Steps between C-alpha positions, in 0.01 A plus 500: 500500500635772728182704458283206615718451808479871584119490470478198733728664760302824485170310533631317807618826659161662439324197652732515802421869551124435475513213752715707739265800485196274552664341806586840647145631450326187632298534823670406828502134608213349699692557827380861484143440389196510724365174634363215294136425574431221744281214381230557763548866590407842367695636204828668595485847649612790285820647640602856415877558487492758782809386688772761544759301696618144556423372852874445564802646323493654153476175299510200736567147384179296468571174684166345410244640262124500475355150453120517496326185621281299262211512751407732785650269765766340280876525544679802361686812605264791555762774487868554430802456726751784484855456634565735793729473803363523856440863597448623142237778483174386341321776308142558390473436127214748451282743697258337742376439853645236733228235540702277734833512683571213737574130527326214320606143581822631658595718201501878490265624227408842360203537262423821311173577317600697190325832444279538193508136391128420520270315734629285650837673470819326401692394813874444517655283771857478622643228725698413714552854621514715812244778448589865557146614412164446669162395368314795346810705407519651152820413314665642190695315229854430620416565866659252742227286655710219653837327513580145392463261797730204562213277614233344283658501155409205276797569270836324518665847506351797685218650296180699501189328371302767313139420421207674331130423494160653431251356744580129507661487153880500502684668212862550402645791702756571227208617284479809727837620373517699175743383230750778574536367855499130407748522215728778615838455341759681299389678183634341186549652158430265213667534162289639217645267241 
């Protein structure tokens, strides 16, 4: 009787370990995946994980994630909103050339064409910001390109809207960041038994 109980307990522990390991090794949630294809658009653009810095801070809070629209002109959220107080430095995520630095519909915007990402190149956008770079300038990852502006935010708290697109196809900007930058956290030792 005791032997049967011990076998059942051991079997449950082994199952628990297997489920835990599978959960830890599973791919990241959809929040970090590239875009879903739109019903009447081209397939999603391939996005290399070339980012070397977050646009603001070292791991900002995502206030609103990527929500691709069902159709080209449908409702959605074509970027991510990152919490950042007014005046926070906004940094280039990867190497590129400033394609635009100015105001659009009353909001400060900086757009950077990313080097070596194909034709047309991937383009990141940051808004609302006050640019500290000019159109045509080359920028390096982590280089300050703007500061968070107090005017033009669509968030309830101050934020930076960070977008990414290839041509006219919007994709999830978080897909630019490699896993080590997305999931930075403390190292954890797991028991062997």
